N, C-alpha and C positions, 0 to 999 in steps of 0.2 A: 695326973696328966703324964703322957709319955715324955721321956727325956729326949729333947731334940739335939741334934748335932749343931755345931756352930754354923751360922748362916753361910752358905757357899758364896763364892765370888759372884757379884752381880754384874752382868754385862753393861748395865747402864753406867757403872762407874767409869768404865773405859771410855764411854761416849762423852762424859762430862768432865772428867778430871784427868790431867796428864800425869799426876803423881799419886802417892798413896794417901795424901790428905783429901778428905771428903769435902767437896765444895758445897756451898749452900744450894746451888742449882741441882747438884747431884742428890742431896738429901731431899730437896723438894720433889724432884722427879720420882724417887723411890716411894716416898710416903704418899704422894698424890696418886701415883700409879696403883699402889696396893689398895688404897681407899676405893678407887674405881673398880678394880678387879673384884674386891669383896662386896661391891655394891653398897659400901658405906656412903658413897656419893651415888644416889639413885640414878638409874638410866633416865636420860632425858631432862635431868634437872639442870638449872642454870648454875654456872660456876662464878661466884663473886670473888674476884682476885683479892680484894681487901680482907674479906672474911677468912678466906683460905690462908692468906699470908699470916693473919693474926693467930689462927689456930696452929700454925706451924712455928710461930715465934720468929718470923723473919719478914723481910721487906717484900715488896711486890716484884722486884726485878728477878730474883731466882724463881719465883712462882711463874712469871711470864715465860722464862726460858724453859722451864719444865713443861709448861702447857704446849709450847711449840713442838717438843719431842712427842708428847702424848697425842697430838693431832696426827702426826706421822704414823703412830701405832694404832690409830683408829679407836682410841679410847675417849677422845674428846673431839668436838667439831665446833668450828667458829663460823658464825654467820655475820656478814656485814650489817652493821647498825643494830644487830640484835644481841651479840655477845657470844660467849663460849658456853657450851653445854656438854654434859656427859653424853656419850653416844647411846642410842637405844640398843637394847639387846634384841636382836632379830633372830628368831629361831630358824628362819630360812637360811641363815648363814651356817647352820650346823653342818650340813653336807659339805660345804666348801672347806670349812675348817678341818673337818675330819679327813677329807681327801688329802690335804697337805700333811696332816699329822700321821696318817697311815703310812706315808712314804718316808717321812723324815724321822719319826720317833724310833723306828727300828735301826736306822742309820746311826742315830745318836747312841742308842743302847750298845750297839756293836762297837762303835768307836770308843765309848767309855770303857767297855770291857777290855779293849786292847791298850788303851793309853792312860788310864787312871794311874796316878802315882800311888806309892805305898801309903802316904798320908791320906789321900782321898779314899782309897779302899778301906782304910781303917774307919774313916768317918761314915762311909756308906754302909759298912758292916754294922756300925753302931745304930744308924738310922733304921736299917733293916730289922735289927733286933727289937727296936722300940715299936715297929709296926707289927711285930708278931705278938706283942704283949697284950694282955687283957685290957690294958689302959685305953687302947684305941677304941674299943667297943663302948667305953664309958664317956668318950669325949663328945662335946656338943658340936653342932654343925659348923660354926665358924672355926673352931680349932681343927676339925677334920679338914676343912678347906686349906688351912694354913699348913698342915702336914703335907697335903697333896702338893701345894706349891713348893714346899721345901724339898720334897723328894724329887720332883721334876727338875728344879733348878740345880740341885746338887749333881744330878746325872748329867745335865747339859754342860755344866762347868767341867766335868771330868772328861769331856770329849776333846778338850784342848783345841777346839776349832771355834774361834770367836764368831765367825759368820753363821755357822750352824747353831751355836748357842743363842745368839741374838735372835735369829729367826724363830727358833722354837720357843723361847721365852715369850715372844710376842703372840704366837698362836696359842700357847698354853694359857696366857692371860685371857684371851678372847674365849677360849673354851671354858675357863673357870667362871667367867661371868654368866655363861649359860647354866653351869652347874648351880650357881648361887640362886638362880630363879626357881630351881626345882628341889633344892637340897632338903627342904622340910617335908617333901613328899616322897623322898627316897629312903625306904626303910633299910635298904642294904648298903647305905653309904659307907659305913665302917668297913664292910667287906670289900667294897671297891677300893678304898684307900689301902686296905691290907694287901691288895694285889701287888703293891709296890715292893713288898718284902721279898718274895721270890725273885722278882726282876732284879732288884739291887743285889741279891745274893749271887746271881749269875754274872753280874758285872764285876763283883768283888773277886769271884773265882776265875774271871777271864774267859767265860764261856760266851763268846760273841754271838754265835748262832742262836743259842737258847735265849739269850738276852733280847736279841732282835725279835724273835717270835713272840715272846711274852709282851714286849712293848707294843707290837702290832695288835695282839689280842686285847690289850688294855684299852687302846683307842677304840677298837670296834665295840667293846663292851660298854664303854662310855656312851657312844652314840645310841646303842640299842636301849640302854636304860632310859635315856632322855626321851627317845621316840616312843617308848612304851607308855609314857605319861601324857602324850599329846592326844 
């Protein structure tokens, strides 16, 4: 498996914790969010707070707090007298999600190219190198999706714009849920993930214009590949 860089700063931490110590609500939010994004919690399925809390090794209170945030991010929905459910993945949302990402992903790539710290450029360079390796082509679908999430979140963190980062993490999460519906029918998935390599390289070298264009093409390619399967 490709060597991954250290997980980038997660904007959810800023939302839940005022210091460097990770709160239980923070951890619950991140872990439940990623289960929803990876469809480990299937779309439309009911969410049992007791079972979820037990699986996370914590009480119901942090789980409830996390679910409140996840409702705002359109990953769960609560119905009076019925309970909380994972939101359905609606393919008709693809155009709306892509429209937002086509505008904001290039902004993020250009901003990261201009603002990334030396340490972030070193980490992004390491990640880009792992994406060029032959190991990517041998990875299974879930690991490819995790690499995709890692690459996007690392780039967003390097923008040093918490509002842009938070917005793009939310939309990337929604896009990745759509990916997961089709991932086993996409023979070129490794190649799509590999597109991050050249993009990250442009960010590392500070080429803002080229990074922005590659980011835009990446979003367009994602939508085209999904639509080809419909």
